[in-house]
SEMAR-641544 format. One record per residue (C-alpha): y, z, x. Coordinates in steps of 0.02 Angstrom, whole numbers, padded with zeros to 5 digits, always signed. Example, Ala and Ser with C-alpha at 12.3 -4.5 7.8 and 13.67 -1.06 7.14 Angstrom:
# SEMAR-641544
-00225+00390+00615 -00053+00357+00684 
END
This chain:
# SEMAR-641544
+01798-01955-11043 +01682-01802-11052 +01519-01767-10979 +01439-01725-11140 +01484-01790-11315 +01517-01661-11433 +01478-01720-11613 +01514-01605-11764 +01393-01648-11921 +01416-01592-12096 +01247-01538-12126 +01257-01530-12300 +01341-01689-12346 +01251-01837-12433 +01119-01851-12552 +00981-01760-12459 +01071-01655-12356 +01010-01556-12227 +00819-01639-12233 +00899-01794-12176 +01043-01737-12071 +00922-01643-11942 +00785-01757-11920 +00926-01893-11899 +01018-01782-11773 +00844-01771-11682 +00833-01954-11663 +01004-01980-11604 +00981-01841-11464 +00811-01943-11404 +00929-02095-11371 +01072-01994-11301 +01023-01848-11207 +01206-01795-11168 +01236-01755-11341 +01273-01585-11407 +01287-01552-11585 +01404-01420-11685 +01304-01408-11859 +01411-01343-12011 +01303-01279-12160 +01213-01163-12243 +01110-01055-12136 +00958-01011-12248 +00938-01199-12287 +00988-01284-12110 +00903-01151-11985 +00716-01172-12044 +00727-01361-12014 +00814-01338-11854 +00662-01215-11798 +00548-01393-11815 +00662-01464-11695 +00663-01360-11529 +00748-01491-11417 +00883-01499-11554 +00906-01323-11574 +00940-01302-11398 +01073-01418-11397 +01150-01359-11549 +01266-01236-11620 +01253-01190-11799 +01401-01116-11914 +01381-01045-12063 +01446-01100-12225 +01394-01084-12401 +01519-01202-12491 +01485-01385-12482 +01564-01535-12571 +01458-01627-12719 +01435-01804-12713 +01528-01822-12878 +01675-01717-12848 +01843-01780-12860 +01947-01781-12705 +02079-01666-12773 +01939-01537-12830 +01846-01547-12657 +02024-01513-12577 +02047-01372-12705 +01873-01276-12684 +01830-01334-12521 +01979-01330-12402 +01961-01210-12255 +01782-01163-12302 +01666-01314-12328 +01547-01401-12219 +01641-01562-12227 +01815-01461-12183 +01751-01375-12044 +01669-01531-11967 +01838-01609-11979 +01929-01455-11915 +01814-01451-11758 +01893-01620-11721 +02072-01559-11735 +02043-01404-11647 +01953-01520-11491 +01785-01425-11520 +01708-01579-11556 +01742-01762-11498 +01675-01840-11664 +01639-01783-11851 +01497-01874-11936 +01472-01846-12123 +01362-01937-12266 +01463-01842-12399 +01568-01894-12537 +01690-02032-12465 +01825-02006-12558 +01835-01801-12531 +01801-01862-12354 +01941-01972-12353 +02065-01836-12423 +02015-01711-12313 +02016-01808-12166 +02181-01852-12198 +02253-01685-12242 +02167-01611-12094 +02196-01743-11947 +02345-01837-12019 +02373-02020-11984 +02430-02124-11848 +02601-02173-11846 +02630-02328-11952 +02479-02308-12059 +02497-02243-12243 +02315-02211-12280 +02152-02243-12183 +02031-02385-12212 +01824-02387-12190 +01786-02508-12062 +01598-02569-12037 +01490-02693-11922 +01411-02832-12034 +01282-02936-11971 +01305-03123-11979 +01223-03267-11914 +01340-03290-11779 +01318-03097-11729 +01417-02956-11822 +01602-02955-11898 +01717-02800-11930 +01739-02781-12126 +01864-02663-12199 +01908-02591-12311 +01732-02534-12359 +01799-02393-12483 +01908-02268-12432 +02019-02304-12561 +02040-02409-12708 +02176-02557-12725 +02301-02612-12589 +02465-02665-12600 +02528-02805-12489 +02582-02713-12338 +02407-02621-12347 +02315-02782-12322 +02423-02819-12178 +02385-02658-12095 +02211-02675-12127 +02221-02840-12024 +02300-02752-11879 +02188-02612-11877 +02035-02730-11894 +02089-02846-11762 +02133-02705-11643 +01947-02639-11674 +01872-02821-11646 +01971-02834-11484 +01898-02670-11410 +01722-02697-11486 +01684-02879-11465 +01788-02902-11310 +01892-03030-11380 +02079-03068-11345 +02138-03147-11495 +01991-03132-11634 +01988-03227-11799 +02037-03149-11960 +02002-03192-12136 +02061-03131-12302 +01938-03087-12427 +01994-03198-12607 +01897-03288-12748 +01941-03458-12670 +02006-03538-12513 +02157-03614-12584 +02329-03515-12582 +02363-03521-12772 +02199-03414-12816 +02178-03233-12815 +02289-03059-12856 +02473-03074-12807 +02465-02939-12685 +02318-03032-12589 +02433-03215-12590 +02581-03127-12538 +02485-03046-12382 +02410-03210-12346 +02592-03304-12358 +02643-03168-12222 +02496-03184-12121 +02501-03367-12122 +02704-03387-12093 +02701-03245-11958 +02661-03245-11775 +02527-03125-11713 +02493-03145-11538 +02342-03026-11551 +02247-03101-11694 +02219-03273-11762 +02237-03284-11966 +02129-03415-12023 +02171-03401-12209 +02056-03351-12368 +01874-03321-12358 +01746-03310-12497 +01598-03186-12498 +01478-03290-12424 +01592-03330-12267 +01552-03143-12222 +01348-03171-12184 +01412-03338-12103 +01520-03249-11982 +01669-03380-12027 +01804-03240-11945 +01777-03091-11828 +01873-02992-11948 +01865-02982-12130 +02012-02893-12225 +01979-02839-12413 +02032-02692-12515 +01906-02544-12558 +01847-02589-12707 +01799-02762-12672 +01731-02705-12495 +01614-02590-12573 +01553-02674-12698 +01521-02820-12575 +01422-02691-12450 +01317-02624-12577 +01281-02804-12640 +01233-02855-12478 +01099-02700-12446 +01025-02728-12604 +00995-02920-12581 +00924-02874-12403 +00803-02754-12476 +00776-02866-12610 +00720-03014-12492 +00616-02907-12368 +00498-02848-12537 +00490-03031-12591 +00426-03069-12417 +00322-02931-12401 +00244-02988-12573 +00229-03164-12521 +00157-03133-12357 -00007-03034-12445 -00045-03140-12592 -00174-03253-12522 -00284-03229-12361 -00193-03400-12302 -00025-03312-12320 -00089-03162-12233 -00176-03264-12084 +00017-03358-12070 +00099-03164-12050 -00027-03113-11924 +00020-03287-11834 +00196-03258-11846 +00200-03079-11841 +00335-03080-11699 +00444-03174-11784 +00436-03079-11947 +00461-02908-11861 +00632-02990-11780 +00681-03036-11937 +00646-02850-12015 +00749-02773-11884 +00881-02894-11908 +00902-02856-12104 +00879-02671-12090 +01010-02617-12179 +00986-02446-12080 +01033-02508-11910 +01222-02558-11980 +01245-02384-12073 +01385-02306-12021 +01584-02344-12054 +01733-02300-11951 +01875-02210-12026 +02035-02333-11943 +02206-02245-11949 +02168-02060-11911 +02226-01944-11768 +02034-01944-11727 +01860-02004-11739 +01781-01975-11915 +01616-02077-11960 +01552-02084-12140 +01351-02094-12159 +01294-02194-12323 +01255-02058-12427 +01073-02110-12467 +01038-02142-12285 +00868-02083-12213 +00851-01998-12059 +00857-02173-11951 +01006-02236-12038 +01100-02064-12007 +01050-02074-11833 +01140-02250-11822 +01303-02173-11901 +01281-02040-11768 +01265-02192-11631 +01416-02273-11690 +01511-02099-11658 +01435-02062-11488 +01495-02244-11436 +01665-02219-11497 +01705-02076-11378 +01581-02135-11232 +01678-02291-11237 +01871-02215-11267 +01870-02333-11397 +01991-02234-11515 +02123-02228-11378 +02109-02417-11358 +02117-02468-11519 +02267-02357-11537 +02353-02439-11400 +02317-02619-11475 +02343-02554-11649 +02524-02488-11595 +02585-02674-11526 +02513-02747-11686 +02598-02623-11821 +02767-02670-11754 +02753-02846-11798 +02652-02844-11959 +02752-02695-12028 +02902-02792-11998 +02841-02952-12079 +02767-02855-12215 +02945-02751-12255 +03031-02944-12261 +02898-03013-12374 +02926-02879-12493 +03108-02892-12483 +03118-03073-12525 
END
């Protein structure tokens, strides 16, 4: 375990680029003084912001590049002009070369996935990475994947997602046999896309000692904490994530309006201020910002593109914890056991 955690940051990534990344890194440094940063970005833009954060500047190295990946670039475009020289590529390359322990970017998700897959390569047995995130629930937290690393999934990929998600849950939640649910439009076995039904059949009929498959779950089961791990393909997962974030903000705005409407409401708010503060913190989407790319030979964290500095710092926190507690190695060990069983079951199911 390294004495200092070395974090590579794509300083140009996201909707706001360095104006979010630099103050976000400063917040993360306050929480984790044993952190060192390597910043990749345009010196003319990044350096003035870094000068305002002397403590961060003392713990950071800035590597200049004029090339950055646009948020609307297609992955193929990003690879063509950004390979070897963009801030996103260099951030990932620092992990590959061993110069950094983890890479964090708020940039284009598709481009980040493509570059990470091309540069870091996949763990043996995994065909493509998945974005896995912690989801606050009534019972605590669940892991949800895929949150948008790729669109569409065949039966084998859905079963692989189950292995990856359950491995992460065992490590993060210290659960010997986490429960896993497959997101669907209903709990009945006859509902849903063919690939989802086939994956459900494989998981239902197989014997998996390292996780317990509980069947199909619906969208409202995510917040209920019905399962420790919720598996879905990236299209549905990303929509579910954005919908939940929007609903949390909407509810918070409704609550603020209701608490200031009358003097009685204001008095009630003052009397219950502590409870409302707890609720606000629980529903703050910035707290859960940051998803892990699972399946890669390296740790890559994807921050929401529109995150503010506090939200970006939360993404850095996840990367820090992944390294400090050696979660990648532990997940890899756990995953290798599951993959042999799930891949064999998926192959048998596809052949039948």
